[in-house]
N, C-alpha and C positions, 0 to 999 in steps of 0.2 A: 711480561717484556715490557721495560721501562726506557724510554730515547728523549733525549733534549737536544731541542734544535735552537739555534741563536742565529736570530734575523735583527739586523739593525740594532743590535746591543740589546736586543730583548731576548730573554730565555723563555724559552716555551716548552713546557714537560709535557709528556704524553705516555700515557701507561695503556697498555693493550692486557695488563694482567686482569684476570676474571671477576679479582677483588673490586677492579676499579671500573671497569666497563660492562661488568656481567657477561655473557657467554658471548664469546665472539671466537672464528677459526683460528685468530693468530695465536690466543690463548691455549685453546682445547689441541691446537697441532704441535703446538711445543710440549705441552702435558702429556699426550698421548703417544708423541712420536712419529705422526703419520700424517697424511694429507688430509684436510678436515673442510667441507664445506657446509657453511650456514646461510638458511635464507631471513629476511626480517621476521617470521613467526620465531625464531629462535630467541631472539634479543629481547630484553627486558627491559634495555637501557634506551632512553628517547632517543640519542644520539644515532643509534643505530637501526631503528625500526625501518628504514628501508634502504637498508644496505646488505648486498649478498657479498658473502666472501668466500674466497677460495684461499687456503694457506696451505704452504708446504715447509716443514721446518728443516732447518738446515744444518746439519750435523756433521761435524769433523774431530778425528781421534775422540770419539764417544763424547764427544763435547757440542752442545747446541751453542750456534756462533750467529743465530740470527733466524729469519723465515723470508720466505717469497711469499708475497699475499697480490691477489687479484681480487677487486671490488668493483662494485657497480652497483650505481644507484638507481632502486624501482626497476631493474631490467635483472633476470637473473644471469648469473655468469654462464657463458655459452662452454661446451664441453670442451670445445677445441680451444678454448683460453685455459681449462684446467690443464689439459695434455700439454700444450705448451708450457705452463709454468711446472708441471713434472719434471718435463725433460730439460728447461732450463735450471731448476733445482741442480736434478741430476748432474749436468755439464758444469755447474760452478762447483758441487761438490768436489767431482773428479778433477778439476784441472786444481784445485785446492790442496788435494793429495797427493796429486804428480809433479805439484812443483815446488819451487823452495817458497811461496807463499805461505805454505802451510807451516813454513817453520817460524813463522812471526806470531805464530798462535801457540801458545805456552802448554806444556806437555802439563793434564792433569797432576802427574805423579810428583813433578817439580813446584808447583804454586797450591795443589790442593791443601787445604787444612784440614788436621782431624777433627773429630765432631767436639772435643771440647774447645779446640779451638778458635770452631767456629761460633760456641755459645757464647764463649767470653768475649770474642769481638761483637756479638750481638749486642751483648750487656754494656760494652762499651759504647757501643754507639748510640745506645739510648742513655749516655751518659752517667750510667752507674758507676759510683767508685770503687777502687780495689778492694776496699775492706768489704763492701757489699758483695760484691761479685765473689770474694772468696767464701762467705757465707754462705750464699746460694748456692755455690757448684760444691761445696763441701771441702775446700780446701784452703792452704794457707795463702796469705799475701805472698810470700815470696814465691810460691807457686803461681802464682795469677802472674807476677812480674815475671818469672820464668817463660810462661806461654807468649806472654806480650813480646820478649826477645824474640823467641822462636816465629811467631805471625810478622813481625817485621822482618827477619832474617829470610823468611821463605818469600815472602811478598818483596822483598827490595824497598822497603819504604822507612821512614824514620819516624812517625811518629802515627797514633791512632788515626787520626781523622785521615790520613794518606793510607792507612790500610782498609778502612772502612770503605772508602773511595774507591781503592784497587779492586777490593771484593766485588762492589757493586758493577766496575767496568767487566770483571771476568766472568760476572753472574755467579760468584760463589754465592751471593746470598743477594736478594732482592729488597727494595726501599720495603715492602709490605713485609719483610722479616723485621722491620724495626718499628717498635711499639713507643711511640713517646707521649 
């Protein structure tokens, strides 16, 4: 899970992806689609060596929209806080499902790209030219252009950069998927 925060004009990037921080409850709860509790013994990243994490994934319309995490420095997360986190996550999900707020979440079928389109977009994000994409994917340049137009239409964007950014925001791919 990647998040960017802007404070006083300075952009701060934070990733809870397992590749970025090592084992942590947030990455595991999203991957396993269930609540996860980790202790400092689970962490091999110095940043998390004194942190206890309890994380609950938030999923609406079969799509992960975030997570609810409780963490504590040097002290285990109390069982009561875990129960409160579970109940809060349950309530958030149910309110999103039963209200108009859920209508702002895109339907997977409307914005989800097929495997070929995602593969092409990942290559585009890495700066690979259309000719090379065609060779790597075993398709013609015209087919690459066709897929690009389809991607732009599905995502309602006008260029490759916008498509990549929108896919990252919608969690259709992660920054870890892009090798530069």
